[in-house]
N, C-alpha and C positions, 0 to 999 in steps of 0.2 A: 153980594149975590152968592147964594149957595152953589157949591160945585155940583154940576150935573152928574147924575149917576149913569153908569154904563148900562146899556140894555142887556149886556152879556153877564151881569154880575151874579145871576142865579145859576149859571151853567157850571157844572162841576169842573174842577181843574183837569180831570182826565179827559173830558169831552173837548176842552180847549186844546189839549196836547194832541189828541188823536186827530182832531179836525185839521190842525196845522200840519201834522206829518203827512196826512193824505194830500194836502195841498202841495207840500214839498215833493211828493212822489209824482206830481203832475197829473193826478187823476181827479182832482177836485177843482172847485171854483173859488175865486177870492172871497165871495160872500160867506163861505164857511170857515175862513181862516181869520182868527181873531188876533188882536194885539197880544193878549195874554198867552195865546197858544204859541205865538212866535217867541215870546219871552221864555216860556217853559222849554221849548225846543232848543233854544240857544243855551239856556242854563244847563240842560241835561246832556247836551252834545258830548262833552268830554267823558261823562259816565257811560254813555251809549257806546262810544268808540272803545272804551276799556272793556265793557261787557262783551262786545262782539269779538274782541281778541282773547279774552280770558274765559268767558262763560260759554262762548260759541253762539251767542245770540243776545239780542237786547229787546227793549220794548218796541223800537221802530222796526226791527226785523220781523218780530212776531206779528206786528200790525200788517206788514206787507204780506206775509205768508197767509194769515187768516183771511184777509180781505180778498186776495187773489183766489184762494181755494173756494170761498163762498161764491164769489162772482162767477167762476167757471162752472160750478155746479148749478147755479141759477140759470146760466145760459143754456146748459144742457137740458134742464127741465123745461125751459121755454121752447126749445126746439122740439122736444117730445110732446109738449102740451101747449100749443099756441094760445089757447084760451086761459092759460094759467093766471091765477090771481095771487097777489103778494101782499103780505102784511109784515112790516118790519117793526118789531117791538124795541123800544129804547133806541130809537134811530139816532139821537144825538146830532152831531154835525157831519154825519156820514154823507158822502156824495152819491151813494148807491142809487137812490130813487131818481135823482136827476140824471145820472148816467144811463140808467136803464130806460127811462122815459124817452131819452134821445134815441136809443137803439131800437126801442119797441114802442112807438108813439101810441099804439092802441091799448097798451097794457094797463090793467087795473092794479095800480101799485099804491098802497096806503101805508102811512107811517103812524107810529104811536109813541108818545113819550109823556113825561110829567108836564103839568100845565105850563110852567115857565119856559121849558125847553121847547114844547110844542108851539108856543106863540112865536118864539125867536126863530125856530126853524121854518115855520110857515112864512114869516116875513122875508126870510132869506130866499126861500124857494120862489116866492112870487116876485122878487126883484129880477130874477132871470127867466121866469116863466109864469106869466100872469094866470095861466090856466092850471097851475099846479094845485092839487087839492089841499085843503087845510089838514095839518097834522092833527091826528086824533089824540085824545087824552083819556086815560082810564086807570083805575087801580087794578093791576093785573092779578091781584090776589083776591079779587072779589067778583061778584056777579056782573060787574061792569065789563069784564073781559068777554063774557057770553054775548053781551049786546054788540060788541065790536065784531064778533064772528058773524052775527046776523046781518051785517051790512054787505056781505058778499053773496055772490050767486051760488046757491047750493048745488047747482048742476055741473059746476066746473071745479077742477082740483084747486087746492090752495096751498101755497107755501108760506110758512112762518119763518122769519129770520130774526135772529138777534146776534149781535156781535159785541164782545167786551162786556157781557152782562152777567152770565150765570155764576161766575166765580164770586160775585158779590153777595150771593145767598148761601146760607148754610144748607145742608142736605135736606132738611125738613122743608124749608121754603122752596127749594128747587123741585122737590117731589110734588109739592102742591101746584107749582106752575106747570110742570110737565103733565100732570094728571088733568089739569084744566084744559090744556091745549089738546091732549089726546081725547078727552071727553067731547070737545067741540068738533073733533074730526068726524063724528058720526053724521054731521050735516052735509058732508062732501064725499064725492066718490073716492078721493084720496087726499091726505094731508101730508105734506113734506115739511120737515123741520130742519133748518140749517142753522148751525151755531158753531162758534169756536169754544174751546175750553182749555184752561191751563191745568195740566195734570201735575201730580206731585213730582218735583224734580229729582226723582230717586236715582236717575242715571247720570246726574251731573256732578262733577267734582266739587262744585261750589254750591251744593244743595243747601247747606246751612246758611250761606250768604243770601241765596234766593228766598229762603224761608224768612230771614230777617227783613228783607225788603218787602215781602208780602205783609208782614205784621205792621210795618210802617205805613203801607198803602191802606191797610185795614183801619189804622188809627186816623190817617189823614182824610179818608173818604167816609169815615164814620159808618162803616158797613161791617158785614160779617165775612169779608173777603177771606177766602181759604181755597186750598187745593183739595179736590174731592177724591180723585181716583189714582191708583198706582199703575193700573194696566187697562188697555182698551177693553178687555173682557169684563172687568168690574163695571166699566161705564155702560157697556152693552146690556148687562144684566139689570142695571139700575133703570135704564130707559125702557127695557122690556117690561119690568115690573110696574112702570108708570103707565103702560098701555100701548106702547108702540110695537108694531109687528116686526119691523126690520130696523136694524141699527148698524150703520157703517161708520167706522172711525178712520179718518185719514191722518197720517203722520207725515209732516213735510219731507223728512229724509227719503221716504219711499215715494211720496207723491211727486216730488220734483226731480226724482232720479231720471236719468236718461239711459235707455228709453224708459218712459214712465211705467212704474210697476204697481200702481195702486190697486189694480184689479187682480193681481196674481193670487192672493190668498183671501178667501171670503171672510175669514175671521182671524184677525191679527191680535194675539194675546200677549205680545211682547212690547214693552215700552222701549222705543228706539232712542230715547234721550232728547227728543224735541221739546221745546219749551211750550209749544201750543199745538193743539190738535183741532181738527174740524169734524163735526158730527153731521151725518145725514140720517135722520130717523124718519120712518114712514109709518103711517097708519092708514091702511086700506080697508074699505068696507066692501064685502062680497055682495051684499044686497043693500041697495040704497033706499 
């Protein structure tokens, strides 16, 4: 009898790993934690401990930082706009939609990913919530993305989220994606874009080591993984050129400071040395 194939075989190893780390953090559900994810988390644990001591952070610490910052910003937006609609691109095995539907049962929260991941995620979600909507699928670099935006109410603001995605694109592809999102913002009174990004590790004493790790990740993921920006100001200008009106960059050292200092300076042009940043970009329409 042939050996049965795992339904998770088409999920990238990074999705397995991040899905399991979120489960370890206590914010996810067992249906999003795979055996492969557990194996990878166990395998990488010694390296993670070393990195946290020597580099000042690791994959799992940046996962926690970026997830928390995005979640807190999303909560704030929902408090400001109770009718807010949400589209999460490249949702993977993230528990965010499940968590937010529990907190805000009436929210219109849709997810999007590649076909295999969309199917697996839909099955997982419907194991714990039979009313969970099907995860959408589309080529985000084609007109298919426009069709996804047309599924939302044009009279209400929309937030687009992606996490752990944009470093896998080179700057040309990233610009195309951002321009596509900003162009579709014209259909809504406002569009908010929340994302993490890994900046160049220029302030880290082990920058060369981190660059070497990024090249390994690029090879293993068969992607264009790279670091794009050296300063928040570079990032802000890039996003503004792509069509966004306002661009805010949050750096964990300042964001998680006590008391919180993230709003002290409207434009932070200094790289504080964090391994990951969070972006909140906004496109508003004065006349709809």
